[in-house]
VEXKE-594290 format. One record per residue (C-alpha): x, y, z; chain; residue number from 1. Coordinates in nm, 2 decimals. Layout:
+--------+--------+--------+-------+-----+
|      u |      v |      w | chain |   n |
+--------+--------+--------+-------+-----+
|      X |      Y |      Z |     A | NUM |
...
+--------+--------+--------+-------+-----+
# end
This chain:
+--------+--------+--------+-------+-----+
|      u |      v |      w | chain |   n |
+--------+--------+--------+-------+-----+
|   0.00 |   0.00 |   0.00 |     A |   1 |
|   0.13 |   0.34 |  -0.09 |     A |   2 |
|   0.19 |   0.56 |   0.21 |     A |   3 |
|   0.06 |   0.92 |   0.22 |     A |   4 |
|   0.30 |   1.18 |   0.34 |     A |   5 |
|   0.17 |   1.32 |   0.67 |     A |   6 |
|   0.14 |   1.70 |   0.61 |     A |   7 |
|  -0.04 |   1.98 |   0.79 |     A |   8 |
|  -0.23 |   2.23 |   0.57 |     A |   9 |
|  -0.04 |   2.55 |   0.53 |     A |  10 |
|  -0.19 |   2.84 |   0.73 |     A |  11 |
|  -0.29 |   2.62 |   1.02 |     A |  12 |
|  -0.10 |   2.58 |   1.35 |     A |  13 |
|  -0.01 |   2.24 |   1.50 |     A |  14 |
|   0.20 |   2.24 |   1.82 |     A |  15 |
|   0.41 |   2.00 |   2.02 |     A |  16 |
|   0.27 |   1.91 |   2.36 |     A |  17 |
|   0.50 |   2.15 |   2.55 |     A |  18 |
|   0.40 |   2.44 |   2.32 |     A |  19 |
|   0.03 |   2.34 |   2.34 |     A |  20 |
|   0.05 |   2.36 |   2.72 |     A |  21 |
|   0.20 |   2.71 |   2.70 |     A |  22 |
|  -0.07 |   2.81 |   2.44 |     A |  23 |
|  -0.34 |   2.68 |   2.67 |     A |  24 |
|  -0.20 |   2.86 |   2.97 |     A |  25 |
|  -0.21 |   3.19 |   2.78 |     A |  26 |
|  -0.57 |   3.12 |   2.66 |     A |  27 |
|  -0.67 |   3.03 |   3.01 |     A |  28 |
|  -0.53 |   3.36 |   3.15 |     A |  29 |
|  -0.72 |   3.56 |   2.89 |     A |  30 |
|  -1.04 |   3.37 |   2.97 |     A |  31 |
|  -1.01 |   3.41 |   3.34 |     A |  32 |
|  -0.95 |   3.79 |   3.30 |     A |  33 |
|  -1.26 |   3.82 |   3.09 |     A |  34 |
|  -1.45 |   3.64 |   3.36 |     A |  35 |
|  -1.30 |   3.86 |   3.63 |     A |  36 |
|  -1.46 |   4.16 |   3.46 |     A |  37 |
|  -1.81 |   3.99 |   3.45 |     A |  38 |
|  -1.82 |   3.89 |   3.08 |     A |  39 |
|  -2.04 |   3.60 |   3.01 |     A |  40 |
|  -1.93 |   3.30 |   2.80 |     A |  41 |
|  -2.06 |   3.24 |   2.45 |     A |  42 |
|  -1.99 |   2.97 |   2.19 |     A |  43 |
|  -2.15 |   3.02 |   1.85 |     A |  44 |
|  -2.13 |   2.75 |   1.58 |     A |  45 |
|  -1.82 |   2.74 |   1.35 |     A |  46 |
|  -2.06 |   2.66 |   1.06 |     A |  47 |
|  -2.33 |   2.91 |   0.98 |     A |  48 |
|  -2.59 |   2.95 |   0.70 |     A |  49 |
|  -2.43 |   3.15 |   0.43 |     A |  50 |
|  -2.73 |   3.38 |   0.40 |     A |  51 |
|  -2.69 |   3.48 |   0.77 |     A |  52 |
|  -2.32 |   3.49 |   0.79 |     A |  53 |
|  -2.27 |   3.69 |   0.47 |     A |  54 |
|  -2.55 |   3.95 |   0.53 |     A |  55 |
|  -2.29 |   4.22 |   0.57 |     A |  56 |
|  -1.99 |   4.07 |   0.39 |     A |  57 |
|  -1.86 |   4.20 |   0.06 |     A |  58 |
|  -1.54 |   4.27 |  -0.13 |     A |  59 |
|  -1.23 |   4.11 |   0.00 |     A |  60 |
|  -1.41 |   3.96 |   0.30 |     A |  61 |
|  -1.65 |   3.76 |   0.09 |     A |  62 |
|  -1.36 |   3.63 |  -0.13 |     A |  63 |
|  -1.19 |   3.49 |   0.19 |     A |  64 |
|  -1.50 |   3.30 |   0.31 |     A |  65 |
|  -1.48 |   2.92 |   0.31 |     A |  66 |
|  -1.82 |   2.84 |   0.16 |     A |  67 |
|  -1.97 |   2.50 |   0.06 |     A |  68 |
|  -2.29 |   2.31 |   0.00 |     A |  69 |
|  -2.41 |   2.01 |   0.19 |     A |  70 |
|  -2.71 |   1.88 |   0.01 |     A |  71 |
|  -2.94 |   2.18 |  -0.06 |     A |  72 |
|  -2.79 |   2.39 |   0.23 |     A |  73 |
|  -2.55 |   2.67 |   0.15 |     A |  74 |
|  -2.30 |   2.69 |   0.44 |     A |  75 |
|  -2.00 |   2.90 |   0.54 |     A |  76 |
|  -1.73 |   2.89 |   0.81 |     A |  77 |
|  -1.73 |   3.19 |   1.04 |     A |  78 |
|  -1.46 |   3.44 |   0.95 |     A |  79 |
|  -1.48 |   3.64 |   1.28 |     A |  80 |
|  -1.67 |   3.63 |   1.61 |     A |  81 |
|  -1.85 |   3.96 |   1.56 |     A |  82 |
|  -2.10 |   3.86 |   1.29 |     A |  83 |
|  -2.21 |   3.55 |   1.48 |     A |  84 |
|  -2.25 |   3.77 |   1.79 |     A |  85 |
|  -2.47 |   4.01 |   1.59 |     A |  86 |
|  -2.69 |   3.72 |   1.48 |     A |  87 |
|  -2.70 |   3.58 |   1.84 |     A |  88 |
|  -2.80 |   3.91 |   2.00 |     A |  89 |
|  -3.08 |   3.97 |   1.74 |     A |  90 |
|  -3.21 |   3.61 |   1.77 |     A |  91 |
|  -3.20 |   3.60 |   2.15 |     A |  92 |
|  -3.28 |   3.97 |   2.22 |     A |  93 |
|  -3.58 |   3.89 |   2.45 |     A |  94 |
|  -3.38 |   3.65 |   2.67 |     A |  95 |
|  -3.07 |   3.88 |   2.73 |     A |  96 |
|  -3.01 |   4.14 |   3.00 |     A |  97 |
|  -2.86 |   4.46 |   2.87 |     A |  98 |
|  -2.59 |   4.58 |   2.87 |     A |  99 |
|  -2.50 |   4.24 |   2.75 |     A | 100 |
|  -2.13 |   4.15 |   2.83 |     A | 101 |
|  -2.00 |   3.85 |   2.65 |     A | 102 |
|  -1.67 |   3.69 |   2.58 |     A | 103 |
|  -1.59 |   3.43 |   2.32 |     A | 104 |
|  -1.27 |   3.24 |   2.24 |     A | 105 |
|  -1.28 |   3.03 |   1.93 |     A | 106 |
|  -1.14 |   2.95 |   1.59 |     A | 107 |
|  -1.22 |   3.15 |   1.28 |     A | 108 |
|  -1.14 |   3.08 |   0.92 |     A | 109 |
|  -1.02 |   3.30 |   0.64 |     A | 110 |
|  -0.90 |   3.19 |   0.30 |     A | 111 |
|  -0.60 |   3.42 |   0.29 |     A | 112 |
|  -0.28 |   3.34 |   0.12 |     A | 113 |
|  -0.08 |   3.17 |   0.40 |     A | 114 |
|   0.24 |   3.35 |   0.50 |     A | 115 |
|   0.46 |   3.39 |   0.80 |     A | 116 |
|   0.25 |   3.47 |   1.10 |     A | 117 |
|  -0.08 |   3.47 |   0.91 |     A | 118 |
|  -0.32 |   3.19 |   0.92 |     A | 119 |
|  -0.63 |   3.04 |   0.76 |     A | 120 |
|  -0.74 |   2.89 |   1.09 |     A | 121 |
|  -0.68 |   3.09 |   1.40 |     A | 122 |
|  -0.81 |   3.17 |   1.75 |     A | 123 |
|  -0.97 |   3.50 |   1.83 |     A | 124 |
|  -1.04 |   3.61 |   2.19 |     A | 125 |
|  -1.32 |   3.87 |   2.19 |     A | 126 |
|  -1.52 |   4.07 |   2.44 |     A | 127 |
|  -1.81 |   4.30 |   2.37 |     A | 128 |
|  -2.05 |   4.51 |   2.57 |     A | 129 |
|  -2.38 |   4.56 |   2.38 |     A | 130 |
|  -2.64 |   4.82 |   2.48 |     A | 131 |
|  -3.01 |   4.83 |   2.41 |     A | 132 |
|  -3.08 |   5.15 |   2.23 |     A | 133 |
|  -2.78 |   5.33 |   2.40 |     A | 134 |
|  -2.45 |   5.25 |   2.57 |     A | 135 |
|  -2.28 |   5.49 |   2.80 |     A | 136 |
|  -1.93 |   5.60 |   2.70 |     A | 137 |
|  -1.80 |   5.49 |   3.04 |     A | 138 |
|  -1.79 |   5.14 |   2.89 |     A | 139 |
|  -1.53 |   5.26 |   2.64 |     A | 140 |
|  -1.31 |   5.37 |   2.94 |     A | 141 |
|  -1.34 |   5.03 |   3.11 |     A | 142 |
|  -1.21 |   4.81 |   2.82 |     A | 143 |
|  -0.84 |   4.94 |   2.84 |     A | 144 |
|  -0.85 |   4.80 |   3.20 |     A | 145 |
|  -0.93 |   4.46 |   3.07 |     A | 146 |
|  -0.65 |   4.48 |   2.81 |     A | 147 |
|  -0.40 |   4.61 |   3.08 |     A | 148 |
|  -0.49 |   4.33 |   3.32 |     A | 149 |
|  -0.45 |   4.06 |   3.05 |     A | 150 |
|  -0.10 |   4.17 |   2.94 |     A | 151 |
|   0.02 |   4.22 |   3.29 |     A | 152 |
|  -0.10 |   3.86 |   3.36 |     A | 153 |
|   0.10 |   3.74 |   3.06 |     A | 154 |
|   0.41 |   3.90 |   3.21 |     A | 155 |
|   0.44 |   4.22 |   3.01 |     A | 156 |
|   0.49 |   4.56 |   3.16 |     A | 157 |
|   0.61 |   4.78 |   2.87 |     A | 158 |
|   0.31 |   4.82 |   2.65 |     A | 159 |
|   0.09 |   5.10 |   2.54 |     A | 160 |
|  -0.29 |   5.11 |   2.47 |     A | 161 |
|  -0.34 |   5.37 |   2.20 |     A | 162 |
|  -0.68 |   5.54 |   2.18 |     A | 163 |
|  -0.85 |   5.77 |   1.93 |     A | 164 |
|  -1.21 |   5.85 |   1.82 |     A | 165 |
|  -1.34 |   5.80 |   1.47 |     A | 166 |
|  -1.59 |   6.09 |   1.51 |     A | 167 |
|  -1.29 |   6.33 |   1.53 |     A | 168 |
|  -1.16 |   6.20 |   1.20 |     A | 169 |
|  -1.50 |   6.19 |   1.03 |     A | 170 |
|  -1.58 |   6.54 |   1.15 |     A | 171 |
|  -1.25 |   6.66 |   1.01 |     A | 172 |
|  -1.33 |   6.50 |   0.67 |     A | 173 |
|  -1.67 |   6.67 |   0.67 |     A | 174 |
|  -1.50 |   7.00 |   0.75 |     A | 175 |
|  -1.27 |   6.98 |   0.45 |     A | 176 |
|  -1.53 |   6.84 |   0.21 |     A | 177 |
|  -1.41 |   6.48 |   0.20 |     A | 178 |
|  -1.70 |   6.30 |   0.37 |     A | 179 |
|  -1.76 |   6.08 |   0.07 |     A | 180 |
|  -1.40 |   5.96 |   0.08 |     A | 181 |
|  -1.39 |   5.92 |   0.46 |     A | 182 |
|  -1.39 |   5.54 |   0.47 |     A | 183 |
|  -1.11 |   5.51 |   0.21 |     A | 184 |
|  -0.91 |   5.79 |   0.37 |     A | 185 |
|  -0.94 |   5.61 |   0.71 |     A | 186 |
|  -0.81 |   5.29 |   0.56 |     A | 187 |
|  -0.51 |   5.47 |   0.41 |     A | 188 |
|  -0.43 |   5.66 |   0.74 |     A | 189 |
|  -0.45 |   5.33 |   0.92 |     A | 190 |
|  -0.14 |   5.22 |   0.73 |     A | 191 |
|   0.08 |   5.51 |   0.81 |     A | 192 |
|   0.29 |   5.30 |   1.06 |     A | 193 |
|   0.36 |   5.04 |   0.79 |     A | 194 |
|   0.41 |   5.25 |   0.48 |     A | 195 |
|   0.51 |   5.60 |   0.60 |     A | 196 |
|   0.38 |   5.95 |   0.54 |     A | 197 |
|   0.50 |   5.99 |   0.17 |     A | 198 |
|   0.32 |   5.67 |   0.07 |     A | 199 |
|   0.01 |   5.78 |   0.25 |     A | 200 |
|   0.01 |   6.11 |   0.06 |     A | 201 |
|   0.06 |   5.93 |  -0.26 |     A | 202 |
|  -0.24 |   5.70 |  -0.19 |     A | 203 |
|  -0.46 |   6.00 |  -0.09 |     A | 204 |
|  -0.37 |   6.17 |  -0.42 |     A | 205 |
|  -0.47 |   5.85 |  -0.61 |     A | 206 |
|  -0.83 |   5.86 |  -0.47 |     A | 207 |
|  -0.86 |   6.23 |  -0.57 |     A | 208 |
|  -0.81 |   6.41 |  -0.24 |     A | 209 |
|  -0.70 |   6.77 |  -0.32 |     A | 210 |
|  -0.36 |   6.89 |  -0.20 |     A | 211 |
|  -0.50 |   7.15 |   0.04 |     A | 212 |
|  -0.72 |   6.88 |   0.21 |     A | 213 |
|  -0.42 |   6.63 |   0.22 |     A | 214 |
|  -0.21 |   6.90 |   0.40 |     A | 215 |
|  -0.49 |   6.94 |   0.67 |     A | 216 |
|  -0.52 |   6.56 |   0.71 |     A | 217 |
|  -0.14 |   6.52 |   0.76 |     A | 218 |
|  -0.12 |   6.83 |   0.99 |     A | 219 |
|  -0.39 |   6.67 |   1.19 |     A | 220 |
|  -0.24 |   6.33 |   1.24 |     A | 221 |
|   0.10 |   6.48 |   1.30 |     A | 222 |
|  -0.02 |   6.66 |   1.61 |     A | 223 |
|   0.24 |   6.58 |   1.88 |     A | 224 |
|   0.29 |   6.61 |   2.25 |     A | 225 |
|   0.14 |   6.44 |   2.55 |     A | 226 |
|  -0.21 |   6.31 |   2.55 |     A | 227 |
|  -0.33 |   6.62 |   2.73 |     A | 228 |
|  -0.14 |   6.85 |   2.49 |     A | 229 |
|  -0.30 |   6.67 |   2.19 |     A | 230 |
|  -0.65 |   6.73 |   2.34 |     A | 231 |
|  -0.56 |   7.10 |   2.38 |     A | 232 |
|  -0.43 |   7.13 |   2.02 |     A | 233 |
|  -0.74 |   6.96 |   1.89 |     A | 234 |
|  -0.95 |   7.22 |   2.07 |     A | 235 |
|  -0.73 |   7.50 |   1.92 |     A | 236 |
|  -0.82 |   7.39 |   1.57 |     A | 237 |
|  -1.15 |   7.56 |   1.63 |     A | 238 |
|  -1.34 |   7.31 |   1.42 |     A | 239 |
|  -1.71 |   7.38 |   1.46 |     A | 240 |
|  -1.83 |   7.06 |   1.30 |     A | 241 |
|  -2.07 |   6.88 |   1.54 |     A | 242 |
|  -1.93 |   6.53 |   1.47 |     A | 243 |
|  -1.58 |   6.65 |   1.54 |     A | 244 |
|  -1.68 |   6.82 |   1.87 |     A | 245 |
|  -1.87 |   6.52 |   1.99 |     A | 246 |
|  -1.57 |   6.29 |   1.91 |     A | 247 |
|  -1.33 |   6.53 |   2.10 |     A | 248 |
|  -1.57 |   6.53 |   2.40 |     A | 249 |
|  -1.59 |   6.15 |   2.40 |     A | 250 |
|  -1.21 |   6.11 |   2.36 |     A | 251 |
|  -1.14 |   6.35 |   2.65 |     A | 252 |
|  -1.39 |   6.17 |   2.87 |     A | 253 |
|  -1.25 |   5.82 |   2.79 |     A | 254 |
|  -0.89 |   5.94 |   2.84 |     A | 255 |
|  -0.97 |   6.10 |   3.18 |     A | 256 |
|  -1.17 |   5.80 |   3.31 |     A | 257 |
|  -0.93 |   5.52 |   3.21 |     A | 258 |
|  -0.72 |   5.59 |   3.52 |     A | 259 |
|  -1.03 |   5.53 |   3.74 |     A | 260 |
|  -1.02 |   5.17 |   3.63 |     A | 261 |
|  -0.66 |   5.13 |   3.75 |     A | 262 |
|  -0.46 |   5.16 |   3.43 |     A | 263 |
|  -0.13 |   5.35 |   3.49 |     A | 264 |
|  -0.09 |   5.66 |   3.27 |     A | 265 |
|   0.23 |   5.52 |   3.12 |     A | 266 |
|   0.03 |   5.23 |   2.97 |     A | 267 |
|  -0.22 |   5.44 |   2.76 |     A | 268 |
|  -0.21 |   5.74 |   2.54 |     A | 269 |
|  -0.40 |   5.93 |   2.27 |     A | 270 |
|  -0.27 |   5.85 |   1.92 |     A | 271 |
|  -0.44 |   6.04 |   1.64 |     A | 272 |
|  -0.30 |   5.80 |   1.37 |     A | 273 |
|  -0.51 |   5.51 |   1.51 |     A | 274 |
|  -0.81 |   5.49 |   1.28 |     A | 275 |
|  -0.89 |   5.12 |   1.25 |     A | 276 |
|  -0.96 |   5.03 |   0.89 |     A | 277 |
|  -1.29 |   4.85 |   0.94 |     A | 278 |
|  -1.57 |   5.08 |   0.85 |     A | 279 |
|  -1.81 |   4.98 |   1.12 |     A | 280 |
|  -1.62 |   5.15 |   1.40 |     A | 281 |
|  -1.80 |   5.48 |   1.48 |     A | 282 |
|  -1.64 |   5.61 |   1.80 |     A | 283 |
|  -1.36 |   5.51 |   2.04 |     A | 284 |
|  -1.09 |   5.29 |   1.88 |     A | 285 |
|  -0.81 |   5.10 |   2.04 |     A | 286 |
|  -0.48 |   4.94 |   1.94 |     A | 287 |
|  -0.22 |   4.79 |   2.18 |     A | 288 |
|   0.15 |   4.77 |   2.11 |     A | 289 |
|   0.45 |   4.61 |   2.29 |     A | 290 |
|   0.68 |   4.92 |   2.30 |     A | 291 |
|   1.00 |   4.73 |   2.22 |     A | 292 |
|   0.84 |   4.52 |   1.95 |     A | 293 |
|   0.62 |   4.75 |   1.74 |     A | 294 |
|   0.70 |   4.53 |   1.44 |     A | 295 |
|   0.46 |   4.27 |   1.58 |     A | 296 |
|   0.18 |   4.52 |   1.51 |     A | 297 |
|  -0.13 |   4.56 |   1.73 |     A | 298 |
|  -0.17 |   4.28 |   1.98 |     A | 299 |
|  -0.52 |   4.38 |   2.08 |     A | 300 |
|  -0.75 |   4.61 |   1.90 |     A | 301 |
|  -1.12 |   4.71 |   1.87 |     A | 302 |
|  -1.36 |   5.00 |   1.92 |     A | 303 |
|  -1.71 |   5.14 |   1.94 |     A | 304 |
|  -1.97 |   5.06 |   1.68 |     A | 305 |
|  -2.31 |   5.22 |   1.64 |     A | 306 |
|  -2.54 |   4.94 |   1.55 |     A | 307 |
|  -2.42 |   4.58 |   1.59 |     A | 308 |
|  -2.71 |   4.39 |   1.44 |     A | 309 |
|  -2.85 |   4.62 |   1.18 |     A | 310 |
|  -2.87 |   4.34 |   0.92 |     A | 311 |
|  -3.08 |   4.12 |   1.14 |     A | 312 |
|  -3.31 |   4.35 |   1.34 |     A | 313 |
|  -3.46 |   4.71 |   1.35 |     A | 314 |
|  -3.35 |   4.75 |   1.71 |     A | 315 |
|  -3.05 |   4.97 |   1.77 |     A | 316 |
|  -2.78 |   4.78 |   1.95 |     A | 317 |
|  -2.46 |   4.99 |   2.00 |     A | 318 |
|  -2.16 |   4.82 |   2.14 |     A | 319 |
|  -1.79 |   4.84 |   2.22 |     A | 320 |
|  -1.54 |   4.55 |   2.21 |     A | 321 |
|  -1.18 |   4.44 |   2.16 |     A | 322 |
|  -1.02 |   4.13 |   2.01 |     A | 323 |
|  -0.69 |   3.94 |   2.06 |     A | 324 |
|  -0.57 |   3.73 |   1.76 |     A | 325 |
|  -0.43 |   3.46 |   1.99 |     A | 326 |
|  -0.28 |   3.23 |   1.73 |     A | 327 |
|  -0.08 |   3.51 |   1.55 |     A | 328 |
|   0.02 |   3.66 |   1.89 |     A | 329 |
|   0.15 |   3.33 |   2.01 |     A | 330 |
|   0.35 |   3.28 |   1.69 |     A | 331 |
|   0.51 |   3.62 |   1.71 |     A | 332 |
|   0.59 |   3.60 |   2.08 |     A | 333 |
|   0.74 |   3.26 |   2.04 |     A | 334 |
|   0.94 |   3.37 |   1.74 |     A | 335 |
|   1.09 |   3.65 |   1.94 |     A | 336 |
|   1.16 |   3.43 |   2.24 |     A | 337 |
|   0.93 |   3.65 |   2.45 |     A | 338 |
|   0.75 |   3.34 |   2.59 |     A | 339 |
|   0.91 |   3.00 |   2.67 |     A | 340 |
|   0.78 |   2.66 |   2.73 |     A | 341 |
|   0.85 |   2.56 |   3.09 |     A | 342 |
|   0.64 |   2.24 |   3.11 |     A | 343 |
|   0.65 |   1.92 |   2.90 |     A | 344 |
|   0.38 |   1.75 |   3.10 |     A | 345 |
|   0.07 |   1.85 |   3.30 |     A | 346 |
|   0.12 |   1.56 |   3.55 |     A | 347 |
|   0.22 |   1.67 |   3.90 |     A | 348 |
|   0.32 |   1.32 |   4.00 |     A | 349 |
|   0.38 |   0.98 |   3.83 |     A | 350 |
|   0.33 |   0.65 |   4.00 |     A | 351 |
|   0.57 |   0.38 |   3.88 |     A | 352 |
|   0.44 |   0.03 |   3.98 |     A | 353 |
|   0.69 |  -0.25 |   4.02 |     A | 354 |
|   0.44 |  -0.53 |   4.04 |     A | 355 |
|   0.19 |  -0.71 |   3.82 |     A | 356 |
|  -0.11 |  -0.64 |   4.03 |     A | 357 |
|  -0.20 |  -0.27 |   3.98 |     A | 358 |
|  -0.49 |  -0.26 |   4.22 |     A | 359 |
|  -0.30 |  -0.05 |   4.49 |     A | 360 |
|  -0.12 |   0.18 |   4.25 |     A | 361 |
|  -0.45 |   0.26 |   4.07 |     A | 362 |
|  -0.63 |   0.31 |   4.40 |     A | 363 |
|  -0.36 |   0.56 |   4.51 |     A | 364 |
|  -0.37 |   0.74 |   4.18 |     A | 365 |
|  -0.75 |   0.78 |   4.20 |     A | 366 |
|  -0.73 |   0.91 |   4.56 |     A | 367 |
|  -0.46 |   1.17 |   4.45 |     A | 368 |
|  -0.67 |   1.28 |   4.15 |     A | 369 |
|  -0.97 |   1.32 |   4.38 |     A | 370 |
|  -0.75 |   1.56 |   4.58 |     A | 371 |
|  -0.69 |   1.77 |   4.27 |     A | 372 |
|  -0.34 |   1.63 |   4.19 |     A | 373 |
|  -0.27 |   1.55 |   3.83 |     A | 374 |
|  -0.15 |   1.19 |   3.85 |     A | 375 |
|  -0.02 |   0.96 |   3.59 |     A | 376 |
|   0.05 |   0.58 |   3.62 |     A | 377 |
|   0.33 |   0.43 |   3.41 |     A | 378 |
|   0.17 |   0.10 |   3.30 |     A | 379 |
|   0.41 |  -0.03 |   3.04 |     A | 380 |
|   0.63 |  -0.33 |   3.14 |     A | 381 |
|   0.98 |  -0.17 |   3.13 |     A | 382 |
|   1.28 |  -0.17 |   3.36 |     A | 383 |
|   1.29 |   0.09 |   3.64 |     A | 384 |
|   1.57 |   0.29 |   3.46 |     A | 385 |
|   1.35 |   0.33 |   3.15 |     A | 386 |
|   1.05 |   0.44 |   3.36 |     A | 387 |
|   1.26 |   0.70 |   3.55 |     A | 388 |
|   1.40 |   0.83 |   3.22 |     A | 389 |
|   1.04 |   0.88 |   3.10 |     A | 390 |
|   0.95 |   1.08 |   3.40 |     A | 391 |
|   1.27 |   1.29 |   3.37 |     A | 392 |
|   1.22 |   1.35 |   3.00 |     A | 393 |
|   0.87 |   1.49 |   3.06 |     A | 394 |
|   0.99 |   1.69 |   3.36 |     A | 395 |
|   0.73 |   1.54 |   3.59 |     A | 396 |
|   0.80 |   1.70 |   3.93 |     A | 397 |
|   0.75 |   1.40 |   4.16 |     A | 398 |
|   0.78 |   1.02 |   4.13 |     A | 399 |
|   0.65 |   0.74 |   4.35 |     A | 400 |
|   0.79 |   0.39 |   4.30 |     A | 401 |
|   0.55 |   0.13 |   4.45 |     A | 402 |
|   0.60 |  -0.24 |   4.48 |     A | 403 |
|   0.51 |  -0.53 |   4.72 |     A | 404 |
|   0.75 |  -0.41 |   4.99 |     A | 405 |
|   0.60 |  -0.06 |   4.99 |     A | 406 |
|   0.25 |  -0.20 |   5.02 |     A | 407 |
|   0.34 |  -0.44 |   5.30 |     A | 408 |
|   0.52 |  -0.17 |   5.50 |     A | 409 |
|   0.26 |   0.09 |   5.42 |     A | 410 |
|   0.55 |   0.33 |   5.33 |     A | 411 |
|   0.66 |   0.48 |   5.00 |     A | 412 |
|   0.94 |   0.70 |   4.89 |     A | 413 |
|   0.85 |   1.03 |   4.72 |     A | 414 |
|   1.12 |   1.16 |   4.49 |     A | 415 |
|   1.15 |   1.53 |   4.40 |     A | 416 |
|   1.29 |   1.51 |   4.05 |     A | 417 |
|   1.43 |   1.86 |   4.05 |     A | 418 |
|   1.64 |   1.83 |   4.37 |     A | 419 |
|   1.68 |   1.45 |   4.36 |     A | 420 |
|   1.58 |   1.43 |   4.73 |     A | 421 |
|   1.37 |   1.13 |   4.85 |     A | 422 |
|   1.14 |   1.13 |   5.15 |     A | 423 |
|   0.98 |   0.83 |   5.31 |     A | 424 |
|   0.60 |   0.89 |   5.37 |     A | 425 |
|   0.31 |   0.68 |   5.48 |     A | 426 |
|   0.12 |   0.53 |   5.19 |     A | 427 |
|  -0.17 |   0.78 |   5.23 |     A | 428 |
|  -0.29 |   1.01 |   4.95 |     A | 429 |
|  -0.36 |   1.31 |   5.18 |     A | 430 |
|  -0.01 |   1.29 |   5.34 |     A | 431 |
|   0.15 |   1.25 |   5.00 |     A | 432 |
|  -0.04 |   1.55 |   4.86 |     A | 433 |
|   0.06 |   1.77 |   5.16 |     A | 434 |
|   0.43 |   1.72 |   5.06 |     A | 435 |
|   0.39 |   1.83 |   4.70 |     A | 436 |
|   0.50 |   2.19 |   4.61 |     A | 437 |
|   0.27 |   2.26 |   4.32 |     A | 438 |
+--------+--------+--------+-------+-----+
# end
């Protein structure tokens, strides 16, 4: 029989056990932080009806959708977690309490060309707060606290949460007669970090923005100084456009209130170049950067949107949310050696039986597990040296060797694999558990 070469599809991530343990630890810290802030869990289907999933999609997004037919049913794989949330809230509106705070961590699928650090299948970790008719801007000031807590939990100190407000930008465009080009201009401005000022000017010229208007746009996004100085300079522009004034008021409010949620001032700032390319953001926008590793790009981003479920219901459902692309973040952090695998096993202790009758070793393992100790039994018939080598290779912290003599004497030796020390203890699960430093 011809053998098939075992290959993993390009654009998907497959990890060794030690890497998967680390990935799971990061995912668990994110999830626990979301729960700490009162966000409720949600798990929507990976497969959706194409008619529902693609209600808002178009252009490049629709080209990237994995779409297929099963019988007479037109199906698609979800490409983000926001559209399924929109459907969910519209469908379950009568059963939800608002503001509805939800988190979801799950895989999404995009038919992009696979390249380094970009995936076809990847985890997103989303939180959103959805209002019924209205949603107070104080919610926009709370989300940076969630971002701050997560990255501190992950061991990072030197990072900055950058904030802006889309209304300021939209109001500026209205003021200079570029309202019809605002979405495209925002997409171009959003790339200034990657392509530079000259390339941004060139792209603005290509879409027909006049030179005088371009100068005002560039002058605006090049406003410098501290966050407070930027707010003052925005006021000094004396722009009377109502959208601009509302955005400036919201931005100042959010900036002043972030500190109330315990975020140090060195970890957030106003950045007028942050535009967020997606056209559904209508107010506050966020992007988060590791200060020494800006080349990674934003590690957590999001913003305020005016109407989450407009394609599914007439009810106005404004919201604010952020998302972490966990798979890409893990790849980048791993590549830069900013995270390291420290565990090769999740077992706290391994029991090595030296007897044919496994009744007592299995009984002890069960009792330890009932006490919350991750316990493994080595059941293969090997010599003691091979069994100890197995435990050492997986870096299992503790080993118990149990045979007929140990059972008869009701005593075992607990070996600390890190120090090499052995301690004789009574053959009792509770007393063994009390000796473990885990």
